[in-house]
N, C-alpha and C positions, 0 to 999 in steps of 0.2 A: 504494500500500500504506500509506504513511504517513498519507494523508488518511483512509483507511478506519479505521485504528487510532484516529486523533484523533476521528473521528465516533463510533466505538463508545465511546470514553472519555467524551465529552460526553453521549452517550445514557445511559450508566450513571450518571453523576453527576446528571443531571437526574432520572432514575428514582428514585435514592436520595433526593434532596431531596424529590421529590413524595411518596414513601412516608412520609417523616418528617413532612411537613406534614399528612398524613391522620390521624395519631395524635391522639386526643382529648386535649385539655389537661385534666388532672384536679386540678391544684393551684389552690386559691383563694388568690390573692396579696393579697387585701384583708382577710383575717381575721387576728386575732392567734393565732398558733400555740399559745401557752400556753393561751389560753381554749378553743381547739379541743380540745386534749388534755383539759382539765378537763371539758368537756361530754361527750366520748367516755367518760371514766371513769364519769360518772354513769349514762349509758345502759348501759354494759357491766356495771356493778354490779347494775343492776336486772334484767339478763338472765342473770347468772351467767357472764359472758364475760370474756376478757382484751382489752386494747387492743393493736392493732398499728399503729404509726406507720410508714408508708412515707415516709421523709424524703427530700426531693429538691426538684424544681421542674420547671416547664414548660420550662425551659432545658435539661433533661437528657434526651437521647434514650433512654437506658437506663431512666430512670424511667417514661417514657411507654410504652415497649415492655413493661415489666413490668405496668403497669396494664392495658394491652390484653390481654396474655397471660392474666392471671388472670380478666379479665372474660369472655373467649371460651372458657375451659376450664371446662366445667360441673362437672367433678369437683372442681377446685380451688375454684371459687367457692362450691360447696356446703359444703366444709370451712370456709372462711372465714366464710360466713354463719352457720353453726351454732355457731361457737366464738369469734368475735372481733368486736369493734367495730373495723373497719378504716378508718383515716383516712389521707389524703394530706396530710402536714404540709409546708408550703412553707418551704424554706430558701433564702435568696438570699445567697450569699457575696460578692456584688459590693461593692466598696468605694465605688461611686458612689451607693449608697443613702443616704438621710438618716441623720443620727445616731441618731434614734429607731429606725429599722429595723435599724441596725447593733447597737444595744443589745438589741433584741428577738432578733436572731439569736444573739447571745452568750448571752442568757438561755436560749434554746431549747437550744443545745448543752450548756450547763451542766446543765439539767434532764435531758437525755437522755444523760448521761455521755460527752459529747464523741464522739457516734456518727459525726460527719463524718470521723473519722480513717480510716474504712474506705472512703470514697468514696461515690458515690451511684448508684442508690438504696441506702439502708441501712434495715434494718428493726429497729425497737425494740419489744420486747414488754414491756408494762407489766402488773403484777398489779392486783388490785382496789383497791389503795391508791395506785397510780401509781408504784410502785417499779419501776425497770428490772430485769427478770429476765434479758433476753438481748438482745444486739445481733448481728444477722446481716449479715455482709458478702455483698452480692448476687453478687459474682464467683463464689462457690462454687455458685451456682444456674444459672449461664450455660451455654449450649451454642451454639457458633457465633455467629450474630448474634441469638440469642434466649435462651430459657430452657428448661431441662430439666424436663419435667413430674414425673418421678420424684423428682428432687432437691427441687423446690418442694413437692411433697406431703409428702415426708419431713420437711422443715423445719416446715411448718404442723402436721402431725399430731403431731410431737414436742413442740409447745408449746401444745397445747390445754389448757384447764383440767383436763380429766379425766386427760390424760397426766401433767401436772405434779403433780396432787394424789394420784394413786394410788400 
C-alpha cells in the first residue's frame, strides 16, 4: 500500500512538472523593460488603445498559466486585441543578477508604482501618456489552479479605453 501511494505521488509530481514545462515562455529576458513599455505606448497611441503590462517572468508558473489562459480563450483574446497593447514585461527579482539588471528592475518598479507588492503576475494599465491608471492583483482573477474567465473578462472590459472615457 505504501509503495502504491509513493508511486502515485511521484507520478503526480512528474505530471505536474511536465505540464509546467509545456507552458510557452512569453517573457523576453534580453530586452530593456522600460524601452519595451515606451515602444508599446507609441503603438497603443497610434491605435487608440491602452497598454497592459503583465509583469512577471518565465520563472513564475502563474505568469505562464495566465499567458496560456488568455491566448487559448478566444473571447478574452479578442477583448485584449481590440483594446490594448498587451506586453509581457520581464521582472527578475533575483539578487544574483548584475548590478545593471538590478538597477533596471528598481527603475521598472518605480515607473510602475511598485506593482510587485501584489505578487506576480501583476497587471498594470497605462493610459496614452504612460501614467499608471490601475494595478490589478492577479489573485482576484484565480480559480483553483487556473483563472476564472468571468473575472478576467470583467477586469479587461472594465479598463478598456471606451469604458474609462465614457
